[in-house]
matplotlib code that plots the C-alpha trace (Angstrom):
import matplotlib.pyplot as plt

x = [13.9, 15.2, 13.1, 14.4, 11.0, 11.2, 8.5, 6.6, 6.3, 5.1, 2.4, 1.3, 1.1, -1.2, -3.4, -3.9, -5.5, -7.6, -9.6, -7.8, -7.9, -10.6, -9.8, -10.3, -13.4, -15.3, -18.2, -15.8, -14.3, -17.8, -18.8, -15.8, -16.6, -20.0, -18.8, -16.0, -18.2, -21.0, -18.6, -16.1, -13.3, -10.4, -10.9, -8.4, -9.9, -13.3, -11.9, -10.7, -14.1, -15.9, -13.7, -14.4, -18.2, -18.1, -16.0, -18.6, -16.3, -18.0, -15.0, -12.4, -9.5, -8.2, -6.7, -7.5, -11.3, -14.1, -14.1, -17.4, -18.9, -20.9, -20.9, -22.8, -22.7, -18.9, -17.9, -14.8, -12.6, -9.7, -7.5, -5.7, -8.8, -8.6, -10.6, -10.5, -12.2, -15.9, -16.5, -13.3]
y = [7.8, 7.9, 11.0, 14.5, 15.4, 15.0, 12.7, 15.4, 17.6, 14.6, 13.9, 17.5, 17.3, 14.2, 15.7, 18.8, 16.6, 14.2, 14.2, 13.4, 9.8, 8.7, 8.0, 4.5, 4.8, 2.3, 2.6, 1.9, -1.1, -2.4, -2.1, -4.1, -6.8, -7.1, -7.1, -9.6, -12.7, -11.5, -11.2, -13.8, -11.2, -11.1, -8.4, -6.0, -6.4, -5.7, -2.6, -1.2, -1.9, -0.3, 2.8, 3.1, 2.8, 5.4, 7.8, 7.6, 6.0, 4.7, 2.5, 0.5, -0.8, -4.1, -7.2, -9.2, -8.7, -10.0, -8.0, -6.3, -6.8, -3.9, -3.4, -0.5, 1.4, 0.9, -1.3, -3.4, -3.2, -5.4, -3.4, -6.6, -8.6, -10.4, -8.5, -5.3, -4.3, -3.3, 0.4, 1.5]
z = [-4.6, -8.2, -9.1, -8.6, -7.0, -3.2, -1.8, 0.1, -3.0, -5.1, -2.5, -2.6, -6.4, -6.2, -3.5, -5.6, -8.2, -6.1, -2.9, 0.3, 1.4, 3.8, 7.4, 8.7, 10.9, 13.0, 10.4, 7.5, 9.4, 10.2, 6.5, 5.5, 8.1, 6.5, 2.9, 3.4, 3.9, 1.6, -1.3, -0.3, 0.0, 2.4, 5.0, 3.6, 0.0, 1.5, 3.3, 0.0, -1.6, 1.4, 1.2, -2.5, -1.9, 0.9, -1.2, -4.0, -6.5, -9.6, -10.5, -8.5, -10.5, -9.2, -10.7, -7.5, -7.4, -9.7, -12.9, -13.7, -10.2, -8.8, -5.1, -3.7, -6.9, -7.4, -10.3, -10.0, -13.1, -13.9, -16.2, -17.2, -18.1, -21.5, -24.1, -22.0, -18.9, -18.9, -18.6, -20.2]

ax = plt.figure().add_subplot(projection="3d")
ax.plot(x, y, z, "-o")
ax.set_aspect("equal")
plt.show()
């Protein structure tokens, strides 16, 4: 790692600023399996969306998903979209 900060300390710094990550549960997995075909997402993309919805995120930044789409109260934002992303 090129930084002088050891990885465990860097992780501690990040966790001090944000909530801990969600565990992968059967309910989260089931939600992703439902979202994938409904939104034409690959399973792992749907898993990311399902986790964001469950965590109560109002925004999910992704260049791979449909910009501006709202799923379960979470708006997908492509930070690289031409003309800027909605909600920024």
